[in-house]
N, C-alpha and C positions, 0 to 999 in steps of 0.2 A: 492274627486276631480270630479268624474263623476256627483255627485249631483249638484255641483256648476256650471258645464258646462250645465247641463240640465236646471238649473234655469235661465241661460242667454238666452236660446233659445226664450222664449216668449218675453223677452225684445228686442232682435234683430229683431224679427218679428214686434213688435210694432214700432220700429225705422224705418224699411223699409216701413211700411204702412204709417207712418207720412210723410216721404220724398215723397212718391208717391202722397199722397193727397195734400201736399203742392205745388207740381208742377202743379196739376190740378187747383189750385186757380188762376194761371196766364195764363192759356190757354184760347184762344178765341174760343168759340164753333162755331162761324161763319167761322172760318178758317179751317174747315174740308176740306181736300183735297183728291181728287181721286188719286189713285195710277197710274192713266193713264196719268198724265200730261207729255207732251213731247212725248207721244206715239200716234199711229194711232187710229182712231175710231175703235172699235171692229167690226168684221163682223156681219152682221145681214140681215135678210129678214123678214120684218114685214109689215102688211097691213096698208093702208091708213085708217084713222079713218072714213072718210066720204064716202069711196068707196070700196066695197067688191072686185072689180076687180083689183084694183091697189095695187101693192106690192112695197115697198121701200127697197133698199139695200144701204150699205155705199158708194158704187161706184156712186150711183145716186147723192150724195151730193158733189162730188169733183168738183173743178174748181172755187168755190167762197168761200169767207170767210162767215161764218154764226154763229149764236147763236143757240144752241140746248137748248130749254127751257123745262124742265120737269114740268108738271103742271097737274091740275085736277079741275073739277068744284066743288068738295067737299072741296077744299082748300081755305080758306078765304084770305090768303096771296097771292095766285096765282091770285085770282080775283082782289085784290088791285093793282097788278102790271100790269094788262092787258092794262090799259089806257096809262101808260108810255111806255110800249113795243110797243103799236100802234103808238105812236109818233115817236119812233125810226124807225119803219118800214117806216113811211112816210118820214123820212130823208134818206132812202135808205139802212137801215140795214136789212140784210136778216135774218129772224127768222123762225126756224122750231120748231114745237111743238112735244114733246114726251109725249103723253097722258098717265098718270099714273093712272090707275083705282084702287082705294083703296078697293072698295067693292067686287071685284072679287077674288075668291080663287080657282084655278084649282083643288085643292085637294078635294073640296067639290062638285064636279059635275059642269055641264055646265048649270047654271041657270042665264044666262046673256042675257039681252035684248039690242042688239046693236042699235036698232032703238030708244029706249028710251034714250040711251046715246047720240046719234046723235042729238036728239031733245033738250036735256039739253045743249049740247055744242053750238048748233046754237043759242039758246035763250040767253045764257050767252054772246057769242061773239057779238050778235046783241045789247045787252045792254052796253057792256063795250068797244067795238072796237075789231077788229080782227087783231092781230099783225102777224099772222102766214101765211106763204106761203102755208103750208099744215101741217097736224098733222099725226104723226105716232102713231099707236095704239100698245102699248106694254103690252098687256093683261096679259101675263104670266111673265112679268118683266124680261125677258132675257137680253135685252139691258141695262135696268136700273141696273141690278145686275152686268153686265160686266163693267159698268161705275162707279160702287161704289156708286150709288145713295142711300141716306138714307131717302129720303122723297121728298116733293115738297114744294116750288119751288126750283129748282136748275138749274143753267145755265152754259153751257160750250161754250167757244169760240173756234172755229175750223177753221184752215187755209185752203187754197185752196187745199192742198195736203191731207187733212183729219187728220192733226195732232192736238191734243187737246192742246191748249195753256193756257187756263185759266178755272178755275172752281170756281163758287160762289154758296154758300148755302144761301138761303134766297131770298128776293125779289130784283128785279132790280129797283132802283129808281134813281133820278137825282144825288144824292150824290155818290152812288155806281158806277153809270155809269162813272161819271167824274173821280173818283179816281182809278178805276180798269180797266174798259173796254176801255174807250176812248183812254188812252195813248197806250194801246196795239194795238188798231186798227190803230192809227197814225203810229206806227212802221211798220205795215204791208203794209200801202199804200205809204210809202216813198221809 
């Protein structure tokens, strides 16, 4: 009897694995959600990308609805969405950048040239348009980790009280804006 039971264990493991993989076939990878939906923005104190003397905190962002857009110059999808985000800013949408530097790893020493990064960002935004009111530099990825960011681009819709209402992984384009963000913004303004 014990041998028959032991013989069933691999079969049961196989069945469980099949069920797990089958569920994955129908998941939408663009629907990755942060665990922070409906919660307040995490506390942070991070520097402005373009100014050593300016520090931003979550309390500085209160009072207006805004998009927090995680991006980087190294990210081709981020570059592709900049012109559409610039159009949105021209329509009055407040967009704050959270710059995600992929090439920096604090565990390998401080070999980072902020002036080179600023020059890259300025050149990129001059070519594509600048949708950002300002950019927060999250060099050690503390805020990105607190938000559950898995890469770039990712965008969060945050209300006046600092509550995260929406999270989108991938670029913001006209289709995504109309389907996901515009209806939520309409709710907030009514």
